[in-house]
LUMMARDREN-602227 format. One line per 10 residues: number of its first residue (from 1); their letters; for each residue x, y, z of N, C-alpha, C. Coordinates in Angstrom, 1 decimal, decimal comma. Example, Ala and Ser with C-alpha at 12.3 -4.5 7.8 and 13.67 -1.06 7.14 Angstrom:
// LUMMARDREN-602227
1 = as = 13,2/-5,7/7,8/12,3/-4,5/7,8/13,2/-3,3/7,8 | 12,8/-2,2/7,1/13,7/-1,1/7,1/12,9/0,0/7,9
// end
This chain:
// LUMMARDREN-602227
1 = mtglestlrg = -55,6/55,5/52,8/-54,4/55,7/53,6/-54,5/54,9/54,9 | -53,4/54,1/55,1/-53,4/53,2/56,3/-53,2/54,0/57,6 | -53,5/53,4/58,7/-53,3/54,1/60,0/-51,9/54,5/60,2 | -50,9/53,7/59,8/-49,5/54,1/60,0/-49,2/55,3/59,1 | -49,6/55,3/57,9/-49,4/56,4/57,0/-50,0/57,7/57,5 | -51,2/57,6/58,0/-51,9/58,8/58,6/-51,2/59,3/59,8 | -50,7/58,4/60,7/-50,0/58,9/61,9/-48,6/59,5/61,5 | -47,9/58,9/60,6/-46,6/59,5/60,2/-46,8/60,8/59,5 | -47,8/60,9/58,6/-48,1/62,1/57,9/-48,4/63,2/58,9 | -49,2/62,9/59,9/-49,6/63,9/60,9/-48,4/64,4/61,7
11 = ivraaapivi = -47,5/63,5/62,0/-46,3/63,9/62,7/-45,5/64,9/61,9 | -45,2/64,6/60,6/-44,5/65,4/59,7/-45,1/66,8/59,6 | -46,4/66,8/59,5/-47,2/68,1/59,4/-47,1/68,9/60,7 | -47,4/68,2/61,8/-47,5/68,9/63,1/-46,1/69,4/63,6 | -45,0/68,7/63,2/-43,7/69,1/63,6/-43,1/70,2/62,7 | -43,7/70,5/61,6/-43,0/71,4/60,6/-42,7/72,8/61,3 | -43,6/73,4/62,0/-43,2/74,7/62,6/-42,0/74,6/63,6 | -42,0/73,5/64,4/-40,9/73,3/65,3/-39,6/73,1/64,6 | -39,7/72,3/63,5/-38,5/72,1/62,7/-38,0/73,4/62,1 | -38,8/74,3/61,6/-38,4/75,5/61,0/-37,8/76,4/62,1
21 = agqgellter = -38,5/76,6/63,2/-38,0/77,4/64,3/-36,7/76,9/64,9 | -36,6/75,5/65,0/-35,3/74,9/65,5/-34,2/75,2/64,6 | -34,4/75,1/63,2/-33,3/75,4/62,3/-32,9/76,9/62,4 | -33,9/77,8/62,6/-33,6/79,2/62,7/-32,8/79,5/63,9 | -33,2/78,9/65,0/-32,4/79,1/66,3/-31,1/78,5/66,2 | -30,9/77,4/65,5/-29,6/76,8/65,3/-28,7/77,7/64,6 | -29,1/78,4/63,5/-28,3/79,3/62,8/-27,9/80,5/63,7 | -28,8/81,0/64,5/-28,5/82,0/65,5/-27,5/81,6/66,5 | -27,7/80,5/67,1/-26,7/80,0/68,1/-25,4/79,6/67,5 | -25,4/79,1/66,3/-24,1/78,9/65,7/-23,2/80,1/65,5
31 = agvinlslng = -23,9/81,3/65,4/-23,3/82,6/65,3/-22,9/83,1/66,7 | -23,2/82,4/67,7/-22,8/82,9/69,1/-23,9/83,7/69,8 | -25,1/83,7/69,3/-26,2/84,5/69,9/-27,3/83,6/70,4 | -27,8/83,9/71,6/-29,0/83,1/72,1/-30,2/84,0/72,0 | -31,2/83,5/71,3/-32,5/84,2/71,2/-33,5/83,5/72,0 | -33,8/83,9/73,2/-34,8/83,2/74,0/-36,2/83,7/73,8 | -36,4/84,5/72,8/-37,7/85,1/72,6/-38,6/84,2/71,7 | -38,2/83,0/71,4/-38,9/82,1/70,4/-40,4/81,9/70,8 | -40,7/81,6/72,1/-42,0/81,3/72,5/-43,0/82,5/72,2 | -42,6/83,7/72,6/-43,4/84,8/72,3/-43,4/85,2/70,8
41 = timlsamtah = -42,3/85,0/70,2/-42,2/85,4/68,7/-43,1/84,5/67,9 | -43,2/83,2/68,2/-44,1/82,3/67,5/-45,5/82,7/67,7 | -45,9/83,0/68,9/-47,3/83,5/69,1/-47,6/84,7/68,4 | -46,7/85,7/68,5/-47,0/87,0/67,8/-47,0/86,9/66,3 | -46,1/86,1/65,7/-46,1/86,0/64,3/-47,2/85,1/63,8 | -47,7/84,1/64,6/-48,8/83,4/64,2/-50,1/84,3/64,2 | -50,2/85,1/65,2/-51,4/86,0/65,2/-51,3/87,0/64,1 | -50,1/87,5/63,8/-49,9/88,5/62,7/-50,3/87,9/61,4 | -49,8/86,7/61,1/-50,1/86,0/59,8/-51,6/85,8/59,6 | -52,3/85,4/60,7/-53,8/85,2/60,6/-54,5/86,6/60,4
51 = avvrntgslt = -54,0/87,6/61,1/-54,7/88,9/61,0/-54,5/89,5/59,6 | -53,3/89,3/59,1/-53,0/89,9/57,7/-53,8/89,2/56,7 | -53,9/87,8/56,8/-54,6/87,1/55,7/-56,1/87,4/55,8 | -56,6/87,7/57,0/-58,0/88,0/57,1/-58,3/89,4/56,5 | -57,4/90,3/56,6/-57,6/91,7/56,2/-57,2/91,9/54,7 | -56,3/91,1/54,2/-55,8/91,3/52,8/-56,2/90,1/51,9 | -56,4/88,9/52,5/-56,7/87,8/51,6/-55,4/87,2/51,0 | -54,3/87,8/51,3/-53,0/87,3/50,6/-52,2/86,5/51,6 | -52,0/85,2/51,2/-51,1/84,3/52,0/-49,7/84,8/51,9 | -49,3/85,3/50,8/-47,9/85,8/50,7/-47,6/86,9/51,6
61 = qavlaamavg = -48,5/87,9/51,6/-48,3/89,0/52,6/-48,3/88,5/54,0 | -49,2/87,6/54,3/-49,3/87,1/55,7/-48,0/86,4/56,1 | -47,4/85,6/55,2/-46,1/84,9/55,5/-45,0/86,0/55,7 | -45,0/86,9/54,8/-43,9/87,9/54,9/-44,0/88,8/56,1 | -45,3/89,1/56,5/-45,5/89,9/57,7/-45,0/89,1/59,0 | -45,3/87,8/59,0/-44,9/87,0/60,1/-43,4/86,9/60,2 | -42,8/86,8/59,1/-41,3/86,7/59,0/-40,7/88,1/59,5 | -41,3/89,1/59,1/-40,8/90,5/59,5/-40,9/90,6/61,0 | -42,0/90,1/61,6/-42,1/90,2/63,0/-41,0/89,4/63,7 | -40,8/88,2/63,2/-39,7/87,4/63,8/-38,3/88,1/63,6
71 = aavafivvfs = -38,1/88,6/62,5/-36,8/89,3/62,2/-36,6/90,5/63,1 | -37,7/91,3/63,3/-37,6/92,5/64,1/-37,3/92,2/65,6 | -38,0/91,1/66,1/-37,7/90,7/67,5/-36,3/90,3/67,6 | -35,8/89,5/66,7/-34,4/89,0/66,7/-33,4/90,1/66,6 | -33,8/91,1/65,8/-32,9/92,3/65,7/-32,7/93,0/67,1 | -33,8/93,1/67,8/-33,8/93,7/69,1/-32,8/93,0/70,0 | -32,9/91,6/69,9/-32,0/90,8/70,8/-30,5/91,0/70,4 | -30,2/91,0/69,2/-28,8/91,1/68,8/-28,3/92,6/68,9 | -29,1/93,6/68,7/-28,8/95,0/68,8/-28,5/95,2/70,3 | -29,4/94,7/71,2/-29,2/94,9/72,6/-27,9/94,3/73,1
81 = sialklnqva = -27,5/93,2/72,5/-26,2/92,5/72,9/-25,0/93,2/72,4 | -25,0/93,6/71,1/-23,8/94,1/70,4/-23,7/95,6/70,7 | -24,7/96,4/70,5/-24,6/97,8/70,7/-24,8/98,3/72,1 | -25,7/97,7/72,8/-26,0/98,1/74,2/-25,3/97,3/75,3 | -24,7/96,2/74,9/-23,9/95,3/75,8/-24,8/94,7/76,9 | -26,1/94,4/76,5/-27,0/93,8/77,5/-26,9/92,3/77,4 | -27,4/91,7/78,5/-27,4/90,2/78,5/-28,4/89,6/77,6 | -27,9/88,7/76,7/-28,8/88,2/75,7/-30,0/87,4/76,3 | -29,7/86,6/77,3/-30,7/85,8/78,0/-31,8/86,6/78,6 | -31,4/87,7/79,3/-32,3/88,5/80,0/-33,2/89,3/79,0
91 = vgfiltilca = -32,6/89,8/77,9/-33,4/90,5/76,9/-34,4/89,5/76,2 | -33,9/88,3/75,8/-34,7/87,4/75,2/-35,9/86,9/76,0 | -35,6/86,7/77,3/-36,7/86,3/78,2/-37,8/87,4/78,4 | -37,4/88,6/78,5/-38,3/89,7/78,5/-39,1/89,8/77,3 | -38,5/89,7/76,1/-39,2/89,8/74,8/-40,2/88,7/74,7 | -39,9/87,5/75,1/-40,8/86,4/74,9/-42,1/86,6/75,7 | -42,0/87,2/76,9/-43,2/87,6/77,7/-43,9/88,7/77,0 | -43,2/89,7/76,6/-43,8/90,9/75,9/-44,6/90,5/74,7 | -43,9/89,7/73,8/-44,5/89,3/72,5/-45,7/88,4/72,8 | -45,7/87,5/73,7/-46,9/86,7/74,0/-48,0/87,5/74,5
101 = dlaiflgkph = -47,8/88,5/75,4/-48,9/89,4/75,8/-49,4/90,3/74,7 | -48,5/90,7/73,8/-48,9/91,5/72,7/-49,8/90,7/71,8 | -49,4/89,4/71,5/-50,2/88,6/70,7/-51,6/88,4/71,2 | -51,7/88,2/72,5/-53,0/87,9/73,1/-53,9/89,2/73,1 | -53,2/90,4/73,4/-54,0/91,6/73,4/-54,4/92,1/72,0 | -53,4/92,1/71,0/-53,7/92,5/69,7/-54,6/91,5/68,9 | -54,5/90,2/69,3/-55,2/89,2/68,6/-56,7/89,0/69,0 | -57,1/89,8/70,0/-58,5/89,6/70,4/-59,6/89,7/69,3 | -59,5/90,7/68,4/-60,5/90,7/67,3/-60,4/89,5/66,4 | -59,3/88,8/66,4/-59,2/87,7/65,4/-59,3/86,3/66,1
111 = fnqpgkqvph = -59,6/86,3/67,4/-59,6/85,1/68,1/-60,8/84,2/67,6 | -60,4/82,9/67,2/-61,3/81,9/66,7/-62,1/82,4/65,5 | -61,5/83,3/64,7/-62,2/83,8/63,5/-61,6/83,0/62,3 | -62,5/82,7/61,3/-62,0/81,9/60,2/-61,0/82,7/59,3 | -60,1/82,0/58,7/-59,1/82,6/57,8/-58,7/81,6/56,7 | -57,9/82,1/55,8/-57,5/81,3/54,7/-56,4/80,4/55,2 | -56,2/79,3/54,5/-55,1/78,4/54,8/-54,3/78,1/53,5 | -53,0/77,7/53,7/-52,2/77,4/52,6/-52,8/76,1/51,9 | -53,0/76,2/50,6/-53,7/75,1/49,9/-52,8/73,8/49,9 | -53,5/72,7/50,0/-52,9/71,4/49,9/-52,5/71,1/48,5
121 = tpipilsdip = -51,2/70,8/48,3/-50,6/70,6/47,0/-49,8/69,3/46,9 | -50,4/68,2/46,8/-49,6/66,9/46,7/-48,7/67,0/45,4 | -47,5/66,4/45,6/-46,6/66,4/44,4/-47,0/65,2/43,5 | -47,2/65,4/42,3/-47,6/64,4/41,4/-46,6/63,3/41,3 | -47,0/62,0/41,2/-46,2/60,8/41,1/-45,6/60,5/42,4 | -44,8/61,4/43,0/-44,2/61,2/44,3/-45,2/60,9/45,4 | -46,3/61,5/45,4/-47,3/61,3/46,4/-48,0/60,0/46,3 | -47,8/59,3/45,2/-48,4/58,0/45,0/-47,5/56,8/45,4 | -46,2/57,1/45,8/-45,3/56,1/46,3/-45,9/55,5/47,6 | -45,9/54,2/47,7/-46,5/53,6/48,9/-45,8/54,1/50,2
131 = ligrvlfdhn = -46,6/54,4/51,2/-46,1/54,8/52,5/-45,4/56,2/52,4 | -44,2/56,2/51,8/-43,4/57,4/51,8/-44,1/58,6/51,1 | -44,8/58,2/50,0/-45,5/59,3/49,2/-46,5/60,1/50,1 | -47,3/59,4/50,8/-48,3/60,0/51,6/-47,7/60,8/52,8 | -46,6/60,2/53,3/-46,0/60,8/54,5/-45,2/62,1/54,2 | -44,5/62,1/53,0/-43,6/63,2/52,7/-44,1/64,1/51,6 | -44,9/63,6/50,7/-45,2/64,4/49,5/-46,7/64,7/49,3 | -47,4/64,7/50,4/-48,8/65,0/50,3/-49,2/66,1/51,3 | -48,5/67,2/51,1/-48,7/68,3/52,1/-48,9/69,7/51,3 | -48,5/70,8/51,9/-48,5/72,1/51,2/-47,1/72,6/51,2
141 = vliyfslili = -46,9/73,8/50,6/-45,5/74,3/50,4/-44,8/74,6/51,7 | -45,5/75,0/52,8/-44,8/75,2/54,0/-44,2/74,0/54,7 | -45,0/72,9/54,6/-44,5/71,6/55,1/-43,3/71,1/54,3 | -43,4/71,2/53,0/-42,3/70,9/52,1/-41,1/71,7/52,4 | -41,3/73,0/52,7/-40,1/73,8/53,0/-39,4/73,4/54,3 | -40,2/72,9/55,3/-39,6/72,5/56,5/-38,7/71,3/56,3 | -39,1/70,4/55,3/-38,3/69,2/55,0/-37,0/69,6/54,3 | -37,2/70,5/53,3/-36,0/71,0/52,5/-35,0/71,7/53,3 | -35,6/72,5/54,3/-34,7/73,4/55,1/-33,7/72,6/55,9 | -34,0/71,4/56,3/-33,1/70,6/57,1/-31,8/70,3/56,3
151 = glvwfyiyrt = -32,0/69,9/55,0/-30,9/69,6/54,1/-30,1/70,9/53,8 | -30,9/72,0/53,5/-30,2/73,2/53,2/-29,3/73,8/54,3 | -29,8/73,7/55,5/-29,0/74,2/56,6/-27,8/73,3/56,8 | -28,0/72,0/56,8/-26,8/71,1/56,9/-25,8/71,4/55,8 | -26,2/71,5/54,6/-25,3/71,7/53,5/-24,5/73,0/53,7 | -25,3/74,0/54,1/-24,7/75,4/54,2/-23,6/75,4/55,3 | -23,9/74,8/56,4/-23,0/74,8/57,6/-21,8/74,0/57,3 | -21,9/72,8/56,7/-20,8/71,8/56,7/-20,2/71,7/55,3 | -20,8/72,3/54,3/-20,2/72,1/52,9/-19,9/73,4/52,2 | -20,0/74,5/52,8/-19,8/75,8/52,2/-18,8/76,6/53,0
161 = rpgltlrsig = -18,1/77,5/52,3/-17,2/78,4/53,0/-17,9/79,4/53,9 | -19,0/80,0/53,5/-19,7/80,8/54,5/-20,2/80,0/55,7 | -20,5/78,8/55,5/-20,9/77,9/56,7/-19,7/77,7/57,6 | -18,5/77,6/57,1/-17,3/77,5/57,9/-17,1/78,8/58,7 | -17,3/79,9/58,0/-17,2/81,2/58,7/-18,2/81,3/59,8 | -19,4/80,8/59,5/-20,5/80,9/60,6/-20,0/80,1/61,8 | -19,5/78,9/61,6/-19,0/78,1/62,7/-17,9/78,8/63,5 | -17,0/79,5/62,7/-15,9/80,1/63,4/-16,3/81,3/64,3 | -17,3/82,1/63,9/-17,7/83,2/64,7/-18,5/82,7/65,9 | -19,0/81,5/65,9/-19,6/81,0/67,1/-18,6/80,3/68,0
171 = eqpeaafvrg = -17,5/79,8/67,5/-16,5/79,1/68,3/-15,4/80,0/68,7 | -14,8/80,7/67,8/-13,6/81,6/68,1/-13,8/82,9/67,4 | -14,6/83,8/67,8/-14,8/85,1/67,1/-13,6/85,9/67,0 | -12,7/85,9/68,0/-11,5/86,7/68,0/-10,6/86,2/66,9 | -10,4/84,9/66,7/-9,6/84,4/65,6/-10,2/84,7/64,3 | -11,5/84,6/64,2/-12,2/84,9/62,9/-12,0/86,4/62,6 | -12,1/87,3/63,6/-11,9/88,7/63,3/-10,5/89,0/62,8 | -9,5/88,4/63,4/-8,1/88,6/63,0/-8,0/88,2/61,5 | -8,7/87,2/61,0/-8,6/86,8/59,6/-9,4/87,7/58,7 | -10,1/88,7/59,3/-10,8/89,7/58,5/-12,3/89,4/58,4
181 = tpvqalryay = -12,8/88,5/59,2/-14,2/88,3/59,2/-15,0/89,3/60,0 | -16,1/89,9/59,3/-16,9/90,9/60,0/-17,8/90,2/61,1 | -17,3/89,9/62,2/-18,0/89,1/63,2/-19,3/89,8/63,6 | -19,3/91,0/63,9/-20,5/91,7/64,4/-21,6/91,7/63,3 | -21,2/92,1/62,1/-22,2/92,2/61,0/-22,8/90,8/60,7 | -22,0/89,7/60,8/-22,5/88,4/60,5/-23,4/88,0/61,7 | -23,1/88,4/62,9/-24,0/88,0/64,0/-25,4/88,7/63,8 | -25,4/89,9/63,4/-26,6/90,6/63,1/-27,4/89,8/62,0 | -26,7/89,5/60,9/-27,3/88,8/59,8/-27,9/87,5/60,1 | -27,2/86,6/60,8/-27,7/85,3/61,2/-28,7/85,3/62,2
191 = tvlggalvgl = -28,7/86,3/63,1/-29,7/86,4/64,2/-31,0/86,8/63,5 | -30,9/87,8/62,6/-32,2/88,3/62,0/-32,7/87,2/61,1 | -31,8/86,5/60,3/-32,3/85,4/59,5/-33,0/84,3/60,3 | -32,3/83,9/61,5/-32,9/82,9/62,3/-34,3/83,4/62,9 | -34,4/84,7/63,2/-35,7/85,2/63,7/-36,7/85,2/62,6 | -36,3/85,5/61,4/-37,3/85,4/60,3/-37,9/84,0/60,1 | -37,0/83,0/60,3/-37,5/81,6/60,2/-38,4/81,3/61,4 | -38,1/81,8/62,6/-39,0/81,6/63,7/-40,4/82,2/63,4 | -40,4/83,4/62,7/-41,6/84,1/62,3/-42,4/83,2/61,3 | -41,6/82,6/60,4/-42,2/81,7/59,4/-42,9/80,5/60,1
201 = agatyslsvk = -42,2/80,0/61,2/-42,8/78,9/62,0/-44,2/79,3/62,6 | -44,3/80,5/63,1/-45,5/81,0/63,6/-46,6/81,1/62,5 | -46,2/81,5/61,3/-47,2/81,5/60,2/-47,6/80,1/59,8 | -46,7/79,2/59,9/-47,0/77,8/59,5/-48,0/77,2/60,5 | -48,0/77,7/61,7/-49,0/77,2/62,7/-50,4/77,8/62,3 | -50,5/79,1/62,1/-51,8/79,7/61,9/-52,4/79,5/60,5 | -51,5/79,2/59,5/-52,0/79,1/58,2/-52,0/77,7/57,7 | -51,5/76,7/58,5/-51,4/75,4/58,0/-51,7/74,3/59,1 | -51,1/74,4/60,3/-51,1/73,3/61,3/-52,3/73,5/62,2 | -52,3/74,7/62,9/-53,4/75,0/63,9/-54,1/76,2/63,3
211 = lgwkedlsge = -55,0/76,0/62,4/-55,6/77,1/61,6/-56,2/78,2/62,5 | -55,9/79,5/62,2/-56,5/80,6/62,9/-55,6/81,0/64,1 | -56,2/81,8/64,9/-55,5/82,3/66,1/-56,3/81,9/67,3 | -55,7/81,0/68,1/-56,4/80,4/69,3/-55,7/80,6/70,6 | -54,6/81,3/70,6/-53,8/81,5/71,8/-53,3/80,2/72,5 | -53,2/79,1/71,8/-52,8/77,9/72,4/-51,4/77,4/72,0 | -50,6/78,4/71,6/-49,2/78,1/71,1/-48,2/78,2/72,2 | -48,5/78,6/73,4/-47,6/78,8/74,4/-46,9/77,5/74,7 | -45,5/77,5/74,7/-44,8/76,3/74,9/-44,0/75,8/73,7 | -44,6/76,2/72,5/-43,9/75,6/71,3/-42,5/76,2/71,1
221 = gwialaivif = -42,3/77,5/71,4/-41,0/78,1/71,3/-40,0/77,5/72,2 | -40,5/77,1/73,5/-39,5/76,5/74,4/-39,1/75,1/73,9 | -40,0/74,4/73,2/-39,7/73,1/72,6/-38,6/73,3/71,5 | -38,8/74,4/70,7/-37,8/74,6/69,7/-36,4/74,9/70,3 | -36,4/75,7/71,3/-35,1/76,0/72,0/-34,5/74,7/72,6 | -35,4/73,9/73,2/-34,9/72,6/73,8/-34,3/71,7/72,8 | -34,9/71,6/71,6/-34,5/70,6/70,7/-33,2/71,0/70,0 | -32,8/72,3/70,0/-31,5/72,7/69,5/-30,4/72,1/70,4 | -30,6/72,1/71,7/-29,7/71,4/72,6/-29,8/69,9/72,5 | -31,0/69,4/72,4/-31,2/68,0/72,3/-30,5/67,5/71,0
231 = glwvpgrval = -30,6/68,3/69,9/-29,9/67,9/68,7/-28,5/68,2/68,6 | -27,9/68,7/69,7/-26,4/69,0/69,8/-26,0/69,9/68,7 | -26,8/70,9/68,3/-26,5/72,0/67,4/-26,2/71,4/66,0 | -26,8/70,3/65,6/-26,7/69,7/64,3/-28,0/69,7/63,6 | -28,2/70,2/62,4/-29,5/70,3/61,8/-30,3/69,0/61,8 | -29,8/67,9/61,3/-30,5/66,7/61,3/-31,0/66,2/62,6 | -30,2/66,3/63,6/-30,6/65,9/65,0/-31,6/66,8/65,6 | -31,5/68,1/65,3/-32,5/69,0/65,7/-33,9/68,7/65,1 | -33,9/68,4/63,8/-35,2/67,9/63,2/-35,7/66,6/63,8 | -34,8/65,7/64,1/-35,2/64,4/64,7/-35,8/64,7/66,0
241 = gaylivglrs = -35,3/65,6/66,8/-35,9/65,9/68,1/-37,3/66,4/68,0 | -37,5/67,3/66,9/-38,9/67,8/66,7/-39,8/66,7/66,4 | -39,4/65,8/65,5/-40,3/64,7/65,1/-40,5/63,7/66,3 | -39,5/63,6/67,1/-39,6/62,7/68,2/-40,6/63,2/69,2 | -40,5/64,5/69,6/-41,4/65,0/70,6/-42,8/65,1/70,1 | -43,0/65,4/68,9/-44,4/65,4/68,3/-44,9/64,0/68,2 | -44,1/63,0/67,8/-44,5/61,7/67,8/-44,9/61,1/69,2 | -44,1/61,5/70,2/-44,5/61,0/71,5/-45,8/61,7/72,0 | -46,0/62,9/71,7/-47,3/63,6/72,0/-48,4/62,8/71,4 | -48,2/62,4/70,1/-49,3/61,7/69,4/-49,6/60,4/70,0
251 = vaidlqdndv = -48,5/59,6/70,3/-48,7/58,3/71,0/-49,4/58,4/72,3 | -48,9/59,4/73,1/-49,5/59,6/74,4/-51,0/59,9/74,4 | -51,4/60,8/73,4/-52,8/61,1/73,3/-53,6/59,9/72,8 | -53,0/59,1/71,9/-53,7/57,9/71,4/-53,9/56,9/72,5 | -52,9/56,8/73,4/-53,0/55,8/74,5/-54,1/56,3/75,5 | -54,2/57,6/75,7/-55,2/58,1/76,6/-56,6/58,0/76,0 | -56,7/58,3/74,7/-58,0/58,3/74,1/-58,6/56,8/74,0 | -57,7/55,8/73,9/-58,1/54,4/73,9/-58,1/53,8/75,3 | -58,0/54,6/76,3/-58,0/54,1/77,7/-57,0/53,1/78,0 | -55,8/53,2/77,3/-54,7/52,3/77,6/-54,0/52,8/78,9
261 = idlpaqivnm = -53,9/54,1/79,0/-53,4/54,6/80,3/-54,4/55,5/80,9 | -54,5/55,6/82,2/-55,4/56,4/82,9/-54,7/57,4/83,7 | -54,3/58,5/83,0/-53,6/59,6/83,6/-54,2/60,9/83,2 | -54,1/62,0/84,0/-54,6/63,3/83,6/-53,9/63,8/82,4 | -54,7/64,6/81,6/-54,1/65,1/80,3/-52,8/65,8/80,5 | -52,7/66,6/81,6/-51,5/67,3/81,9/-50,3/66,4/82,0 | -50,5/65,3/82,7/-49,3/64,4/82,9/-49,0/63,8/81,5 | -50,0/63,4/80,7/-49,7/62,8/79,4/-48,9/63,8/78,5 | -49,3/65,1/78,6/-48,6/66,0/77,7/-47,2/66,3/78,2 | -46,9/66,0/79,5/-45,5/66,2/80,0/-44,6/65,0/79,7
271 = lpwflmivtl = -45,1/63,8/79,3/-44,3/62,6/79,1/-43,2/62,9/78,1 | -43,4/63,5/77,0/-42,3/63,7/76,1/-41,2/64,6/76,7 | -41,6/65,6/77,5/-40,6/66,4/78,2/-39,7/65,6/79,1 | -40,3/64,7/79,8/-39,5/63,8/80,7/-38,5/63,1/79,9 | -38,9/62,5/78,8/-37,9/61,8/78,0/-36,8/62,7/77,5 | -37,2/63,9/77,0/-36,1/64,8/76,5/-35,2/65,2/77,7 | -35,7/65,4/78,9/-34,8/65,8/80,0/-33,8/64,6/80,3 | -34,3/63,4/80,3/-33,5/62,3/80,6/-32,4/62,1/79,5 | -32,8/62,4/78,2/-31,8/62,3/77,1/-30,8/63,3/77,3 | -31,2/64,6/77,6/-30,2/65,7/77,8/-29,2/65,4/78,9
281 = lfatsgvler = -29,8/64,8/80,0/-28,9/64,4/81,2/-27,9/63,4/80,7 | -28,3/62,4/80,0/-27,4/61,4/79,5/-26,3/62,0/78,6 | -26,8/63,0/77,7/-25,9/63,5/76,7/-24,8/64,5/77,4 | -25,2/65,1/78,5/-24,3/66,1/79,1/-23,6/65,6/80,4 | -23,9/64,4/80,9/-23,4/64,0/82,2/-22,1/63,2/82,1 | -21,8/62,8/80,9/-20,6/61,9/80,7/-20,9/60,4/80,6 | -22,2/60,1/80,8/-22,6/58,7/80,8/-22,3/58,1/79,4 | -22,7/58,8/78,4/-22,5/58,4/77,0/-21,1/58,2/76,7 | -20,2/59,1/77,2/-18,8/59,0/76,9/-18,2/57,7/77,5 | -18,7/57,3/78,7/-18,2/56,1/79,3/-18,7/54,9/78,5
291 = lvrftpdrfk = -19,9/55,0/77,9/-20,4/53,9/77,1/-19,5/53,7/75,8 | -18,9/54,8/75,4/-18,0/54,7/74,2/-16,9/53,7/74,4 | -16,5/53,5/75,7/-15,4/52,6/76,0/-15,7/51,1/75,5 | -16,9/50,8/75,3/-17,3/49,5/74,9/-17,4/49,4/73,4 | -17,1/50,5/72,7/-17,1/50,6/71,2/-15,8/50,1/70,7 | -15,7/49,3/69,6/-14,4/49,0/69,0/-13,6/50,2/68,7 | -12,3/50,1/68,8/-11,4/51,3/68,7/-11,6/52,1/67,4 | -11,7/51,4/66,3/-11,8/52,1/65,1/-13,0/52,9/64,9 | -14,1/52,6/65,7/-15,3/53,4/65,6/-15,4/54,5/66,7 | -14,5/54,5/67,6/-14,7/55,4/68,8/-14,6/56,9/68,3
301 = ptvrrflraa = -13,7/57,3/67,4/-13,8/58,7/67,0/-15,1/59,1/66,4 | -15,7/58,3/65,6/-16,9/58,6/64,9/-18,1/58,7/65,9 | -18,1/57,7/66,9/-19,1/57,7/67,9/-19,0/58,9/68,8 | -17,8/59,3/69,1/-17,6/60,5/70,0/-18,1/61,7/69,3 | -17,8/61,9/68,0/-18,3/63,0/67,3/-19,8/63,0/67,2 | -20,4/61,9/67,1/-21,9/61,8/67,0/-22,5/62,1/68,3 | -21,9/61,8/69,4/-22,5/62,0/70,8/-22,0/63,3/71,4 | -21,1/64,1/70,7/-20,6/65,3/71,3/-21,7/66,3/71,6 | -21,8/66,7/72,9/-22,8/67,7/73,3/-22,3/69,0/73,8 | -21,5/69,6/72,9/-20,8/70,9/73,3/-21,4/72,0/72,5
311 = ppralgttfe = -21,9/73,1/73,2/-22,5/74,2/72,4/-21,3/75,0/71,8 | -21,6/75,9/70,8/-20,6/76,8/70,3/-19,9/77,5/71,5 | -18,6/77,5/71,5/-17,9/78,0/72,7/-18,1/79,5/73,0 | -18,5/80,3/72,0/-18,7/81,7/72,2/-20,2/82,0/72,3 | -21,0/81,0/72,5/-22,5/81,2/72,6/-22,8/82,1/73,8 | -23,6/83,1/73,5/-24,1/84,0/74,6/-23,1/85,0/75,1 | -21,9/85,1/74,4/-20,9/86,0/74,8/-20,9/87,3/74,0 | -20,3/88,3/74,5/-20,2/89,6/73,7/-18,8/89,7/73,2 | -18,7/89,9/71,9/-17,4/90,0/71,2/-17,0/91,5/71,2 | -15,8/91,8/71,7/-15,3/93,1/71,7/-14,1/93,2/70,7
321 = kh = -14,2/94,2/69,9/-13,1/94,5/68,9/-11,9/95,1/69,7 | -10,7/94,7/69,4/-9,5/95,2/70,0/-8,6/95,8/69,0
// end
């Protein structure tokens, strides 16, 4: 395996949990709900998966338990919003702190303890393709799922009738309700589904990417939240954001290890965040829109759609039936 193959393969593997969590949060926000509990949920679900696999030896039970944790936390967020009329942002922020503290407290017996990992299963024939084979087809089922999920979410949102309904309840829930759409029930469903995917992201960390429970996952959930905005609420762009930030991390660490740059480790780890912030500022400040003026007229509508940085209009709002 060449150095380039190894680097790209490592990026695909390391970014898989962020991709999964990002797609889960994308579905939740497309339904009009903000789930800010991702950071704590990923930590708690990662600890849960590791604890379950140590006690039962079953990877399937570990994954399901982690997804159940994510779904339960997400249910609290959406129940608090719809039934109790509480602020989604405040509830999510409290839950992320609570879940992180629970993970650290309950995970003490499992800290740095060995556990099972998802077996490496290269895909025959495809894994032998030069470059692409090692990068995309030489992993385990969780990494493959992260790749497949991108296409599934895109197809569902943009090529199916339920996907159109999902977009409508995030954009104009009142109009969707008038047409007979069960807005509240669907917000419950998509929020819980998104939370289950966040839980799966946590399991992917402890069972595949960062084996075991080491309490070093703080910050991964915030990255997943950021890349949903960075990706302009579009599945492919969200995934691209995950691969970009993980790739930048890898490059920064390599530069530091080879003494190319002489900066503290904390500064090096912050470099990808600086790039993401700059990109978000460009995307939301109108600078990109002014650059569209230099685009040929026939391409302007396409470029504008590609650069559009508008969240679902009903995001974070409470829908009231009248």
